[in-house]
C-alpha positions in Angstrom: 0.0 0.0 0.0 2.8 2.4 0.8 4.4 1.8 -2.6 1.1 2.4 -4.4 0.7 5.7 -2.4 4.2 6.8 -3.2 4.5 5.8 -6.9 0.9 5.9 -8.1 -1.2 8.2 -6.0 1.4 10.8 -5.1 2.3 11.8 -8.7 -1.5 12.4 -9.4 -2.3 14.3 -6.2 -2.5 17.7 -8.0 -4.6 16.5 -10.9 -8.4 16.7 -11.1 -10.4 13.9 -12.8 -13.9 14.1 -14.1 -14.7 10.4 -14.6 -13.5 7.0 -13.5 -12.3 6.2 -17.0 -10.1 9.3 -17.0 -8.6 8.4 -13.6 -8.0 4.8 -14.8 -6.1 6.0 -17.9 -3.8 8.1 -15.7 -3.2 5.3 -13.1 -2.5 2.5 -15.6 1.0 3.6 -16.8 2.1 4.4 -13.3 0.9 1.0 -12.0 2.5 -0.8 -14.9 5.8 0.9 -14.1 5.5 -0.1 -10.4 4.8 -3.7 -11.2 7.7 -3.9 -13.7 10.2 -2.3 -11.4 12.8 -4.8 -10.1 12.8 -5.2 -6.3 16.3 -5.0 -5.0 15.9 -7.5 -2.1 14.3 -10.1 -4.5 16.0 -9.4 -7.8 12.6 -9.7 -9.6 9.7 -7.5 -10.3 6.1 -7.9 -9.0 5.0 -8.9 -12.4 7.6 -11.6 -12.7 6.7 -13.1 -9.3 3.0 -13.1 -10.3 3.7 -15.0 -13.5 6.0 -17.5 -11.7 4.0 -18.1 -8.5 0.5 -16.8 -8.7 -0.7 -17.4 -12.2 -0.1 -21.2 -12.3 -2.3 -21.5 -9.2 -5.2 -19.5 -10.6 -8.5 -21.4 -11.3 -11.2 -20.5 -13.8 -14.0 -18.3 -12.5 -17.3 -20.1 -11.7 -19.7 -20.3 -14.6 -22.3 -18.5 -12.6 -21.8 -15.5 -10.4 -21.9 -16.1 -6.6 -25.4 -15.5 -5.2 -25.8 -14.5 -1.6 -28.5 -16.6 0.1 -30.2 -16.8 3.5 -31.0 -20.2 5.1 -33.9 -20.9 7.5 -35.3 -24.0 9.0 -39.1 -24.4 9.1 -41.9 -26.8 9.7 -44.5 -27.4 7.0 -47.8 -26.1 8.3 -51.3 -27.6 8.0 -51.8 -25.9 4.7 -48.6 -27.4 3.3 -46.9 -24.0 3.1 -43.9 -22.6 4.9 -43.3 -19.0 5.8 -40.2 -16.9 4.8 -40.3 -13.2 5.7 -44.1 -13.4 6.2 -44.7 -14.7 2.7 -46.0 -18.3 2.3 -44.6 -20.9 -0.1 -46.1 -24.3 -0.9 -44.4 -27.6 -0.7 -45.8 -31.1 -1.6 -48.6 -31.9 0.8 -47.0 -35.2 1.7 -44.4 -33.2 3.7 -47.1 -32.0 6.2 -45.5 -31.3 9.6 -42.0 -32.2 8.3 -38.9 -30.2 8.9 -37.5 -28.5 5.8 -34.7 -26.0 5.0 -35.4 -22.8 3.1 -32.8 -21.2 0.9 -33.7 -17.7 -0.2 -31.6 -15.8 -2.8 -32.4 -12.4 -4.3 -34.8 -13.9 -6.8 -35.7 -17.4 -5.8 -36.8 -19.4 -2.8 -35.8 -23.1 -2.7 -37.1 -25.6 -0.2 -35.1 -28.7 0.7 -36.2 -31.8 2.7 -33.3 -34.0 3.9 -31.0 -32.4 1.4 -33.2 -32.8 -1.6 -34.9 -29.9 -3.3 -38.7 -30.4 -3.1 -40.0 -26.9 -4.2 -38.8 -23.7 -5.9 -40.7 -20.4 -6.2 -39.9 -16.9 -7.4 -39.2 -14.8 -4.3 -42.0 -12.5 -3.2 -41.8 -9.7 -0.7 -45.6 -9.3 -0.3 -46.4 -10.2 3.4 -49.4 -12.4 4.1 -49.8 -13.7 0.5 -49.3 -17.2 -0.9 -47.2 -18.7 -3.6 -48.9 -22.0 -4.3 -47.9 -24.6 -6.9 -51.1 -26.5 -7.7 -49.0 -29.7 -8.1 -48.3 -29.5 -4.4 -52.0 -29.9 -3.6 -53.7 -33.2 -3.0 -56.2 -34.2 -5.8 -59.2 -33.6 -3.5 -57.8 -30.3 -2.2 -57.6 -31.5 1.3 -54.3 -31.5 3.0 -55.2 -33.6 6.0 -58.2 -35.9 6.6 -59.0 -34.5 10.0 -59.0 -30.9 8.9 -61.1 -29.6 6.0 -63.7 -27.1 5.2 -66.6 -29.1 6.7 -64.7 -29.5 10.0 -64.0 -25.8 10.2 -67.6 -24.9 9.5 -68.8 -27.4 12.1 -66.6 -25.7 14.7 -67.9 -22.3 13.6 -71.5 -23.4 14.0 -70.8 -24.1 17.7 -70.0 -20.3 18.0 -72.9 -19.0 15.9 -74.3 -18.3 12.4 -72.2 -15.1 11.9 -69.0 -16.9 12.6 -70.0 -19.7 10.2 -70.9 -17.1 7.5 -67.6 -15.3 8.0 -65.5 -18.5 7.7 -67.4 -19.4 4.5 -66.7 -16.0 3.1 -63.1 -16.3 4.0 -62.6 -19.5 2.1 -64.5 -18.2 -0.9 -62.2 -15.2 -1.0 -59.1 -17.2 -1.7 -57.9 -18.8 -4.9 -57.9 -22.1 -3.1 -60.0 -22.7 0.1 -57.0 -24.3 1.8 -55.2 -20.9 1.7 -57.8 -19.6 4.2 -57.5 -22.4 6.7 -54.9 -20.6 8.8 -57.2 -17.5 9.1 -60.2 -19.7 9.9 -58.3 -21.5 12.7 -57.2 -18.1 14.0 -60.8 -16.9 14.1 -62.0 -20.0 15.9 -59.2 -19.7 18.5 -60.6 -16.2 19.4 -63.7 -18.0 20.7 -61.5 -19.4 23.5 -60.6 -15.9 24.7 -63.7 -13.8 24.0 -67.4 -14.4 24.6 -69.2 -15.9 21.6 -71.6 -13.0 21.4 -68.7 -10.6 20.9 -67.1 -12.8 18.3 -70.4 -13.1 16.4 -70.7 -9.3 16.3 -67.1 -8.9 15.2 -67.6 -11.4 12.4 -70.8 -9.8 11.2 -69.3 -6.3 11.2 -66.1 -7.4 9.5 -68.0 -9.3 6.8 -70.3 -6.3 6.2 -67.2 -4.2 5.6 -65.6 -6.8 3.3 -62.7 -7.2 5.7 -61.8 -10.9 5.3 -58.8 -11.8 7.4 -58.0 -13.0 10.9 -56.4 -9.7 11.8 -59.5 -7.8 10.8 -61.7 -9.9 13.1 -59.2 -9.7 15.9 -58.9 -5.9 15.6 -62.7 -5.5 15.6 -63.1 -7.9 18.5 -60.5 -6.0 20.6 -62.5 -2.7 20.0 -65.7 -4.4 21.0 -64.1 -5.9 24.1 -62.8 -2.6 25.3 -66.1 -0.9 24.7 -67.9 -3.7 26.6 -65.5 -3.3 29.5 -66.0 0.5 29.7 -69.8 0.2 29.5 -69.8 -2.2 32.4 -67.7 0.0 34.8 -69.6 1.0 38.0 -70.9 4.5 38.2 -70.0 4.8 41.9 -66.8 3.6 43.4 -64.7 4.5 46.4 -61.9 5.6 44.1 -64.2 7.8 41.9 -64.7 11.3 43.4 -67.7 12.3 41.4 -68.8 15.7 40.2 -69.9 16.8 43.8 -66.3 16.7 44.9 -65.5 19.8 42.8 -68.5 21.9 44.0 
């Protein structure tokens, strides 16, 4: 580095360049002179040493440029998709609940099972959406015998007609009904935390507004729950001063 600064950069320090090409043309003869100069302690130039020692060891460049990739382990979900950066990619349904490895490059997402590639998709950065290869789906569009549209709707009927109607609308809103199963299960799980009456109201209002996702119902339910709590607060309490306190 010191030699480059002394014999290449220093002679050019007072010059102004207006492009990389112009700077390159000025640097090249100075660099060639440095590389061809015999080094007193070795009796050879840098170029001679390169030709004798380095060049014979050089290997051809790879046919394809190196691609940076991110690896992630994942478990195949009930809808035979795996998530990478919140986007969902399908794998063959026979890998349900299996461990897989995801390799994501700039343009592609590859999925491996036990070292063998089982799926490849163009990479998408749209969160919450599906990349589904129809060949990965079972012929009857059911990915497990114990979980299907009929089962989901039967569970929804135990909550109420609005929840049943909402889950039906959810499944109809997707290209494949199976793509809505995660959202449907999420809505059903809300029935464990909130009263069925509130979930029924949240499903009815969300469907009327054409808001068809688990997050939409959850947000509406949280608003209804807060309102219900505030409406049920006692009007008199030992910690509430009341308006007469300020008279």
